[in-house]
N, C-alpha and C positions, 0 to 999 in steps of 0.2 A: 504493500500500500504506500502511496506517496501523496503528499499534499501539493495541490496545484493552484495557481492563480492565473487569471486571464483578463485581458482588457480588449475591448473592441472600439475602433474609431471609424467614423464615416467621413470621407473627404469629399467636399463639394466644390465645384468650380463656379465662381461668380464672375460675370462679365457685365460691364456697363460702359456707356459712351456719353461724353459731355461735349457740347459744342460752345465755343467761345468766339464771338465775332467782334472785330474791331473796325469801325468805319474810318474812312480817310486815313488809312494806315501810313500812307506815304509821308504824311506830315511828321511822322516820328523818325524819318531817316536821318535827321540831324540831331537827334537826342543824344545826350551824353552817354558814353559807355558806362555800364553798370546800373543804369537806370532801367526800371522795369514797370510793366503793367501787370497787375495781379487780378485774376478773375474773382468774382464773388465765390465764396465757399460753396461746395456742392457735395451731396451725399450719394455715393455709389459703392457697391460691393461691400456694404456694411462698414464704411469708413467715411470720414470727411476729408475733402481734398481742396486744393486750389491749383490753378495753372499760372505760371509766371512766364511772360514773354519779354525778352530783352531785345528790343528792336535793333540795336547796334552792338550787341554782345554783352556778356556778363563780366568779362575781364578785358583789359587792354590787349592781352595776348591772343584773344580770339580773332584778331585782325578784322574787326568790324563786321563779323558774321552775326546774323540773327541767332539767338539762343532761346530754346524752349525747355522748361523744367516743370516737373510735377512735384507738388509738395503735399505731404500729409499734414492735416491740421489736428490730428489726434495725438494725445500724449502716449498712447499705447504703441508698442512695436507692431509694424505692419509689413507684410511681404507681398510684393506684387510685380507683375510684368505689365508693360504698357506700350502703346503705339501712339505717336502724335502725327497727325496729318494736317498739312497746311494747304489751303486752296485760295489762290489769289483771285482778284476780280476778273482776270482774263482766263480763269479756269486752269492755270498752271497748278499742278499738284505735286507736293513733296511729302513723303511719308518715311518715318524712321521708327524702328522698334528696338526695345531692349533685348539683348541676346540671352539674358539670364534674369532670374528673380532678384529684385532689388529689395533691400531692407531699409525701411523708413523707421529708424529707431526712436525718433522723437518728432515733435511738431516743427522743429527747425531744420530737419533734414529733407533735402530735395534731390531728385535725380533727373537727368535730362540729357540734352544734346547740345553741346557748346557751339558746334559749327553746323547748325541745322540747315541754314540756307544763306544765300547772299542777302544783303539788306534790300528790303522791298521798297522800290521807288515809284512804281506805277500807282495811280490814284484808284480809289475805290475801297471796297470792304474786303478784308482778309479774314478767312475763317480758319480756326484751329479746332480740330476734332481729336479728342483724347479718348482712347479705348483702353480700359483697365481690366486685367484678369487677376483674380485671386483664388488660391486654393486654401480653403479653411477646413478645420477639423471640427466635426460635429458629433454630438451624442456619444460621449464616452459611456460605455457600459462595462461595469466591473463585476466579476465574480471572484470571490476570494474564499480561502479557508475551506474549500471543498475537498473531501477525501474521496479519491477515485481509485479504482483498480488500475494497476500498472498496465494491464492489457486492456486498453480502451477500445471503444467501438471502432474508432478510426484505425487503430493498429490492426484490429481483426480484419477490417475491410482491405487494408493494405496486403495482409497475408492472403486474403481470398483472391485478390486480383491475379489473374493469370495462373490460378491453381489448377493444374491439369487434372488432378485426381477427382476433384469435385465438380468440375465444369460440365456443362451440358450444351454449350454452343461453341462452335469453332468459326472464327472470323478469318477470312483469307484476304490479304491485300496484295495483289500481284506486284512483282512476280513471285515472291517467295515468303513474305511475312505472314505469320499466323499468330492469333491470340486465342487462348482458351478462356472463355468467359462464362457468365452465368445468366441464364434466361431471366430469372427473377429480378436481378439487379438492373438489367437493361430495360425491362418492361416497367419497373417501378420509377425509373429516372427519366425515361423518354417516351412520350406518347407515340412517336414514330416507331420505335422499336416495339412498343406494345401492340400497335396495329399490325405490324409485320409478323410478330410471333404468335398472335392470337388467331390469325386468319389461316385458311387452308393453302397458304402459299408455300413455295418450295422451302423457304428458310425455316418455317415453322415445322414442317413435316420431316425435314432432313437434319435439322439442327446445324445447318451450315449457312453462313452469310458471306457473300463476296462483295467487297467494297473496292470499286475501281476508280472512283472520282475524288478520293481523298488520300494524300500521302500517308504512308505507314506511320511515320513518327507523329504526325498530326492526329491521326485516329487514336493512337495509343495515348497521347496526352489528353484527348477528349474523354476517353473511357476511364483513364486514371481519375479524372475529376468526377465522373459518375460514381465511381466506387468510394472515393475518399472525401469528396467535397473540397479538395485542395486545389486552389487555382494554380495555373502554370507559373513556373518560376520566371524571373526577369529575363533570363537567357532564352527560355522557351518562348516567351512572348515576343522577344526581339526577332526570333527566327520564324515564328509560326503564326503570329497574331492574325494576319489576313486570312490564311487558310483555316485557322480555328474559327474565325468569324463566319466563313461559309459553312464549315462543318456543323457548328452549333446551330446555325439557322436551319440547315437541312434536317437535323434531328430534334429541333425545337427544344434546345437546352437554354432557356432564357437567361439565367444568371451568368453562365459562361459567355453567352453572346454579348450581354451588356458589359461584362468585364473587358472583353476584347474591344468593344466600341470605345470605352473610356481610355484604355491604354493607347489605342491608335489616335484618338483625339489629342492626347497629351504628348504624342511623339510625331506630329506632322512636321515634315521638313521639305525642302525644295526638291529632293530626289524622289520622295514617295507620294507627294500630295496628289499628283494626277492619277496614279493607280488607286489611291485611296478614294478619290472622288468617283472613279469608275466603279469600284466595288460598292461604294455607298449607294450609287444609283441602281446597281443591279439588285442589291439586297433591300432597297427602300429604307435605308438607315438615315433618318432625318438628322439625328445627332451628328453622325460622322460627315454627312453631306454639308451641313451648315459650317462645321469646323473647317473642312477642306476648302470650301468656297471663300470663307473668311480669310484663310491664309493666302489663297491665290489673289484676292483683291489687294491685300497689303503688298504682295511681292509680284504684282502682275507684270511689270516691265521685264523682269528676269525670267519668270516662268513661261510667259507667252512665247518666248523665242526658242524654247526647247523642242526637240523632236517629239517627245512624249505628249506634250500639249497639242502640237499640231496634228498628231495622229489620234487624238482623243475623239470619241463619238461626236459627230457634228452637232447633234441636238444638245448635248451637255455643254459643249463649248459655246454654243450660241446663248444658252442660259447664263453661263458665267459672264460672258462679255456684256450681256444686257445688265446684269447686276453691277459690273464694274463701271459701266457708263453712268448709271443712276447714282452710284455711290460717289463718283467724282463730281457730278454736276447737280445733284439734288441733295441739299443738306438734311432733308427730312428722312432720307433712307437710312435705316439701321439694320445691320446684320447682327443678330444676337446668337450667342452660344448658350444653349440652355444647360 
């Protein structure tokens, strides 16, 4: 017998957007360096913020470049990533994003972009759009001082996994991978397996299943989750997340499917965003689709020139470019990541 303690946390991603407009911005082209305009405070992502614009730079060393900074107005420590987009009166757009999560340790700490753009001299209104992302921990649930048997249910399920002696289903993944599994586990954990193994189909009567559309390592990771309720490791997610997304969708394993969605949303980059958007469209994943489109909008000038983007489905590409156009030219358009 051993004493065990456990804690569970739920991580939620918050996203918000704030628009700050400055009319007749060209009149500030001669303002003294280090002078700034600060927006009214605003509340987004469970925190209070302000945006500072230095029309001719925050320091003399900035060579007269416009500087943009985001400031937390809370006394609590806050961590966030953010993007600032500037749209001039002639629709010129410049956008920059933080490459990593920034720590706002007090109300006096700000982060931003010292050489954001050249000093704006044309007349008219300049719009600054700040998009903020925060990952927060919610709902800590603690269980302590519980006495449990050393051989837990999870340990027993791990031992049961691929136990040839007690198995009654054989799964073959060509060309030569085989798994010895258990009908009751597959049926209990997946409605697709239940329908397959309860019907007078070949799989039910023969006790054999052939899987030809899922890689062997991916199918094994999925079934390991069915047995143990253990989500894939970080290395497995890095290598298999997209394939696991398709596999869990096929077999209607909702929690694993959502875990893959969240992982992919948090790991979008310039190399994988087009395949992720294509996968999201095929699987009707609104969460992943919104995140991929949001990323493309911010990095459109770079991504639109790649071969993978040009080879993307024409209907998807047209939808993306429609959103990009409205995001650039209509301040009222917001792309939200739920």
